[in-house]
VOPAGU-2260 file (C-alpha; in pm, 1 decimal, decimal comma):
REM VOPAGU-2260
SITE   aa  ch    i         X         Y         Z
SITE  MET   A    0    -595,9    1532,3   -1130,3
SITE  GLU   A    1    -914,4    1601,8    -937,3
SITE  PHE   A    2   -1267,4    1510,5   -1051,4
SITE  LYS   A    3   -1590,9    1640,3    -903,0
SITE  GLU   A    4   -1802,4    1414,8   -1120,7
SITE  ASP   A    5   -1857,3    1044,0   -1107,4
SITE  VAL   A    6   -1647,4     849,9   -1351,4
SITE  SER   A    7   -1632,0     470,5   -1415,2
SITE  VAL   A    8   -1358,5     292,2   -1585,6
SITE  TYR   A    9   -1395,3     -63,7   -1723,7
SITE  ILE   A   10   -1093,0    -266,9   -1840,3
SITE  SER   A   11   -1110,3    -595,6   -2032,1
SITE  ARG   A   12    -885,8    -788,3   -2263,2
SITE  ALA   A   13    -953,0    -770,2   -2634,0
SITE  ASN   A   14    -986,4   -1105,2   -2831,1
SITE  ALA   A   15    -738,2    -973,8   -3083,4
SITE  LYS   A   16    -513,3    -668,1   -3090,4
SITE  PRO   A   17    -626,4    -406,1   -3337,1
SITE  ALA   A   18    -450,3    -400,8   -3671,5
SITE  GLY   A   19    -227,7    -103,9   -3706,6
SITE  ARG   A   20    -374,3     159,5   -3465,4
SITE  GLU   A   21    -605,9     207,0   -3178,3
SITE  THR   A   22    -971,7     230,5   -3249,3
SITE  GLU   A   23   -1231,1     415,1   -3047,9
SITE  GLN   A   24   -1608,8     433,2   -3017,1
SITE  ILE   A   25   -1804,2     726,7   -2874,2
SITE  ALA   A   26   -2151,0     742,6   -2748,9
SITE  MET   A   27   -2354,9    1015,5   -2573,0
SITE  HIS   A   28   -2685,8     996,2   -2386,6
SITE  GLY   A   29   -2798,9    1324,6   -2229,5
SITE  ALA   A   30   -2505,9    1445,2   -2010,7
SITE  THR   A   31   -2334,1    1106,7   -2003,9
SITE  SER   A   32   -2043,6    1038,7   -2238,8
SITE  ILE   A   33   -1891,9     696,7   -2314,8
SITE  LEU   A   34   -1554,3     641,0   -2467,3
SITE  SER   A   35   -1438,8     290,7   -2549,1
SITE  VAL   A   36   -1081,4     246,0   -2674,3
SITE  ASN   A   37    -943,8     -78,8   -2832,2
SITE  ARG   A   38    -577,9     -17,7   -2746,0
SITE  ASN   A   39    -268,1    -151,2   -2912,0
SITE  ASP   A   40    -169,0    -336,9   -2593,6
SITE  GLY   A   41    -467,9    -571,7   -2629,7
SITE  VAL   A   42    -686,5    -394,2   -2375,8
SITE  ILE   A   43   -1031,0    -252,6   -2423,4
SITE  LEU   A   44   -1072,0      47,2   -2203,1
SITE  THR   A   45   -1411,8     205,8   -2151,0
SITE  VAL   A   46   -1458,7     532,1   -1962,3
SITE  VAL   A   47   -1808,0     653,4   -1866,0
SITE  GLY   A   48   -1907,0     981,4   -1704,4
SITE  GLU   A   49   -2082,0    1314,8   -1705,3
SITE  LEU   A   50   -1770,5    1483,2   -1847,1
SITE  PRO   A   51   -1683,0    1625,8   -2188,0
SITE  LEU   A   52   -1522,0    1382,4   -2423,2
SITE  PRO   A   53   -1174,8    1541,9   -2409,2
SITE  SER   A   54   -1172,6    1474,6   -2034,3
SITE  LEU   A   55   -1275,2    1110,5   -2091,3
SITE  ARG   A   56    -984,5    1084,1   -2344,7
SITE  GLN   A   57    -738,8    1233,2   -2093,6
SITE  ILE   A   58    -850,9     977,9   -1832,3
SITE  ALA   A   59    -806,4     686,2   -2082,2
SITE  GLU   A   60    -458,2     810,8   -2194,3
SITE  THR   A   61    -332,5     818,1   -1835,8
SITE  ILE   A   62    -410,4     459,7   -1755,6
SITE  GLU   A   63    -128,5     215,6   -1790,3
SITE  MET   A   64    -150,7    -159,2   -1756,2
SITE  ASN   A   65     132,3    -347,5   -1567,8
SITE  ARG   A   66     201,2    -693,6   -1683,6
């Protein structure tokens, strides 16, 4: 996968795992999109970039945490 735009990924631990399914929050400001996903594995993953939302989702879905 090759990107020509800047993308930032932030990873943090959630205080509690989401009940049932993953939750996501979306924000847009001008050309910048922000996707924050509270994942079932107890991780909050935030992807920020000047990319369409489907591209940010694809990035978020490819990230795996090793424990």
